[in-house]
Backbone as CSV, one residue per row, in Angstrom:
resi,resn,N_x,N_y,N_z,CA_x,CA_y,CA_z,C_x,C_y,C_z
1,MET,-45.420,37.240,4.884,-46.549,36.985,5.756,-47.150,35.641,5.341
2,SER,-47.312,34.764,6.311,-47.850,33.450,5.994,-49.348,33.542,5.695
3,GLU,-49.844,32.494,5.091,-51.254,32.477,4.678,-52.191,32.475,5.885
4,ILE,-51.804,31.816,6.954,-52.648,31.756,8.153,-52.762,33.137,8.788
5,VAL,-51.660,33.848,8.877,-51.682,35.199,9.438,-52.498,36.133,8.550
6,GLN,-52.362,35.954,7.244,-53.102,36.778,6.304,-54.611,36.527,6.428
7,ILE,-55.005,35.276,6.583,-56.425,34.957,6.744,-56.958,35.529,8.039
8,ARG,-56.197,35.440,9.112,-56.640,36.025,10.396,-56.817,37.534,10.276
9,LEU,-55.885,38.187,9.601,-55.979,39.632,9.405,-57.217,39.998,8.602
10,LEU,-57.511,39.224,7.568,-58.707,39.468,6.770,-59.982,39.251,7.576
11,LYS,-59.988,38.245,8.427,-61.160,38.010,9.281,-61.365,39.157,10.269
12,VAL,-60.282,39.697,10.798,-60.381,40.860,11.688,-60.943,42.058,10.931
13,CYS,-60.501,42.241,9.686,-61.037,43.343,8.867,-62.530,43.172,8.622
14,ILE,-62.972,41.939,8.401,-64.396,41.693,8.210,-65.173,42.048,9.461
15,VAL,-64.680,41.657,10.620,-65.369,41.961,11.884,-65.431,43.469,12.106
16,ILE,-64.338,44.166,11.835,-64.332,45.626,11.977,-65.335,46.253,11.018
17,GLY,-65.373,45.779,9.785,-66.289,46.322,8.799,-67.747,46.126,9.169
18,VAL,-68.094,44.926,9.594,-69.481,44.655,9.988,-69.851,45.455,11.229
19,SER,-68.915,45.601,12.152,-69.176,46.406,13.353,-69.429,47.868,12.987
20,LEU,-68.650,48.398,12.064,-68.873,49.777,11.628,-70.210,49.936,10.910
21,LEU,-70.598,48.930,10.133,-71.906,48.977,9.481,-73.033,49.022,10.512
22,PHE,-72.945,48.159,11.510,-73.964,48.152,12.562,-73.957,49.451,13.363
23,LEU,-72.784,49.991,13.617,-72.695,51.260,14.337,-73.349,52.382,13.545
24,GLY,-73.074,52.452,12.242,-73.691,53.478,11.411,-75.194,53.350,11.360
25,HIS,-75.683,52.118,11.257,-77.133,51.897,11.257,-77.749,52.280,12.599
26,TYR,-77.065,51.930,13.677,-77.558,52.279,15.002,-77.622,53.800,15.173
27,LEU,-76.584,54.488,14.751,-76.560,55.946,14.889,-77.660,56.605,14.073
28,LEU,-77.953,56.073,12.892,-79.012,56.650,12.066,-80.404,56.321,12.587
29,SER,-80.609,55.072,12.974,-81.963,54.619,13.267,-82.379,54.792,14.724
30,TYR,-81.518,54.412,15.640,-81.939,54.322,17.032,-81.410,55.453,17.915
31,ALA,-80.214,55.914,17.667,-79.643,56.966,18.502,-80.135,58.341,18.071
32,ASP,-80.760,58.420,16.905,-81.301,59.669,16.369,-80.234,60.762,16.307
33,LEU,-79.061,60.375,15.893,-77.943,61.309,15.799,-78.200,62.448,14.806
34,PRO,-78.792,62.180,13.637,-79.049,63.300,12.722,-80.005,64.347,13.299
35,ALA,-80.949,63.920,14.121,-81.887,64.889,14.701,-81.208,65.768,15.743
36,SER,-80.269,65.200,16.477,-79.623,65.977,17.532,-78.433,66.790,17.028
37,MET,-77.714,66.281,16.011,-76.512,66.970,15.535,-76.670,67.609,14.166
38,GLY,-77.743,67.300,13.475,-77.957,67.884,12.156,-77.120,67.205,11.095
39,VAL,-76.552,67.996,10.209,-75.775,67.469,9.085,-74.537,66.727,9.573
40,THR,-73.947,67.186,10.645,-72.758,66.518,11.187,-73.086,65.093,11.612
41,GLY,-74.243,64.883,12.198,-74.665,63.540,12.586,-74.863,62.631,11.393
42,ILE,-75.409,63.192,10.319,-75.586,62.404,9.099,-74.229,62.022,8.514
43,VAL,-73.289,62.953,8.516,-71.953,62.685,7.969,-71.243,61.623,8.799
44,ILE,-71.358,61.683,10.112,-70.716,60.683,10.978,-71.303,59.300,10.714
45,SER,-72.621,59.215,10.634,-73.278,57.931,10.380,-72.903,57.395,9.009
46,ALA,-72.910,58.263,8.009,-72.557,57.833,6.652,-71.097,57.393,6.564
47,ALA,-70.222,58.067,7.294,-68.810,57.683,7.297,-68.619,56.304,7.920
48,CYS,-69.342,56.030,8.997,-69.264,54.698,9.617,-69.709,53.621,8.637
49,ILE,-70.808,53.865,7.942,-71.311,52.889,6.977,-70.333,52.729,5.809
50,ALA,-69.796,53.845,5.321,-68.869,53.779,4.182,-67.598,53.020,4.540
51,PHE,-67.009,53.316,5.685,-65.800,52.601,6.077,-66.099,51.138,6.390
52,GLY,-67.292,50.862,6.888,-67.689,49.474,7.109,-67.741,48.695,5.807
53,LEU,-68.287,49.326,4.765,-68.314,48.664,3.457,-66.915,48.490,2.893
54,ILE,-66.082,49.497,3.072,-64.705,49.415,2.572,-63.961,48.275,3.245
55,PHE,-64.173,48.097,4.538,-63.479,47.030,5.258,-64.053,45.651,4.958
56,SER,-65.362,45.547,4.803,-65.947,44.214,4.767,-66.032,43.591,3.377
57,LEU,-66.423,44.312,2.364,-66.689,43.675,1.068,-65.456,43.151,0.348
58,PRO,-64.416,43.933,0.135,-63.257,43.379,-0.591,-62.564,42.253,0.163
59,THR,-62.541,42.321,1.465,-61.875,41.263,2.222,-62.646,39.956,2.126
60,LYS,-63.967,40.009,2.047,-64.747,38.781,1.879,-64.423,38.116,0.552
61,MET,-64.324,38.911,-0.496,-64.010,38.346,-1.804,-62.609,37.739,-1.806
62,TYR,-61.642,38.433,-1.262,-60.270,37.937,-1.254,-60.149,36.680,-0.392
63,LEU,-60.824,36.688,0.753,-60.794,35.522,1.631,-61.434,34.317,0.948
64,THR,-62.504,34.536,0.208,-63.139,33.448,-0.534,-62.189,32.879,-1.570
65,PHE,-61.487,33.740,-2.294,-60.521,33.261,-3.288,-59.389,32.470,-2.642
66,LEU,-58.900,32.928,-1.500,-57.839,32.196,-0.806,-58.312,30.819,-0.353
67,LEU,-59.507,30.755,0.199,-60.014,29.475,0.690,-60.315,28.516,-0.462
68,MET,-60.798,29.037,-1.583,-61.036,28.172,-2.744,-59.723,27.631,-3.292
69,LYS,-58.695,28.473,-3.327,-57.388,28.027,-3.812,-56.813,26.958,-2.895
70,ARG,-56.969,27.148,-1.599,-56.463,26.164,-0.641,-57.191,24.825,-0.796
71,GLU,-58.503,24.876,-1.020,-59.292,23.666,-1.198,-58.878,22.921,-2.458
72,GLN,-58.591,23.626,-3.539,-58.154,22.978,-4.769,-56.794,22.338,-4.605
73,ILE,-55.925,22.963,-3.855,-54.592,22.384,-3.614,-54.707,21.124,-2.773
74,GLU,-55.579,21.119,-1.777,-55.747,19.949,-0.913,-56.373,18.775,-1.652
75,LYS,-57.209,19.039,-2.660,-57.844,17.967,-3.414,-56.851,17.231,-4.293
76,LYS,-55.814,17.908,-4.733,-54.817,17.282,-5.613,-53.933,16.411,-4.825
């Protein structure tokens, strides 16, 4: 897998992660899902937030390392 394809894939993962974070926050705060569904609503909202964090945080770190490495190679 080339570096460009890998970076695009990581950017897509970041977008998915941030979208899931916003969805979980929306379900908890504005849609009032826990009030209407009870514990199941809380679990759904928490799962959205958890998977959003799983998708977004590690990919940001890895993408930063890739871009820093590319910048150092270009400077030489």
